[in-house]
N, C-alpha and C positions, 0 to 999 in steps of 0.2 A: 143117749145119742152121742155118736162120735162127730167130730168136726173134720171136714175135708176141705183142703185148699184147692181152688180151681185155677189152672193156668190160663193165661190170656188166649192161647190158641184155641182152647176149648170154648171159651166165651165167643170168640170170633166165629167159630164153626156154627154155634147155635144161632148167631145172627145172620147166617147165610145158608138158607136151605139148599142152595145149589152147590155148596161146598162138597168136595169129595169126602170130607170127614164129618159132615153133619150127622149122618146116621149113627156113626160110632159114638160121637159125643153125646147126642141126645139119648140114645139107648143106655149108655153107661150111666149118665146122671139119673135117668129114670129108674134104673135098677138099684142105684144107691140111695135114692131119695127117701124112701120110707123110714130108714133108720139113721139118717145122718143130717147134719147141718152143714150147708155149703158156705164157705167164706172166700172172699178175695181180699187182696191188700191194695194199698194206694198205687202200687206199681201196675198191677193188673188193671185197676180202674183207669189209670192214665193211658196205658197202651190201648185199651178198648175205646177210650173217648175220642181217639183220633178220627174215627169214622162217623162221628156225630157232630151236628152243628150247634147243639146247645146242651147245657148241663142237665136240663130237664129231660131231654131224650135219654141221656146216659142213666140218670136216676130211674127213669121209667123202665129201662132195660133191666137193671139189676133188681128193682122191685119185682118186676114180672117173673124173673128167674128165681126170686126168693133168696138171693145171695146177700149176705151181710158183709159190710166192709170192715175189716179189722186192721188196726194199725200194726206196723212192724215193730217188734221189740228191739231195743237197742242191741241186745245180744245177736239178733239176726243181722243187723246192720254191720256189726263188727265181723261176723262170720262171712257175710257176703264179700266184704273187702278182702279178707284173707283168701277166700276161695278164688276170687277174681285174680289176685296176685299169683296164686298157684297156676291158674289157667295161663296167664301171660308167661310165667316161667316155663311152662310146658309147650311154649311156642305157639300158644293160641293167638291168632292175629286178627280175629274178627273184633270190630270195635263196637258193635251193637248188642253185645251179649250181657252187659252188666245187669239189665233188668232180670234176666234169668237167675243170676246169682242172688238177687234180693228175694226172689220167689222161692228158690231152693233153700236158702238160709232160713226164711220164715218157716217153711215146713219142717226143717231139721230142728230148729230151736224149740218150736212149739209142739213137736211130736205129731204133726198132722200128716196123713197120707196126702199125696198130690195127684190130681187128675191132670194128665198132660199127654201130649204126643211126642215130646222131646225127651226120650228116655236117656240117650247117651250122655248128655252133659249133666243132667241131674244125677244119674247113677254114678258117674265118675267123681263129681265134686261133692255130692251129698249122699254117700252110700247108706246112711242110716234111714233115709226117707223111703217109705213104702210108696212105690209108684203104681198108679192105676193107669195103664197105658196100653195101646194096641199091641198085640203080639206080632211084632214086625209086620 
């Protein structure tokens, strides 16, 4: 079985059946489910927790999805900082993107494919990561 990292946007899609992306996210994970293990990291956990009032609700969400929480390797933390620095040097001015760099670096360092809808930033700063994303 391969391990696949799941991005926050996909988890949020799954939690909202009215989302424009619910069908894509649900069918993509369903297609991949039989032969893979799905993981998230603490950054994804924290981003998804915003919409819940208790830790028990968040734990129930991830248990029901069958997602395991995996810690970020220190190498990923280092790579995330370097990639974010490159983003800023490239005139990136959004201030809320650092979580994406932690997620991308985790996938890169661990060699995990990443299920996401945010192809551009991940492919630019983590070109070695295999992205499972909508085709535009």
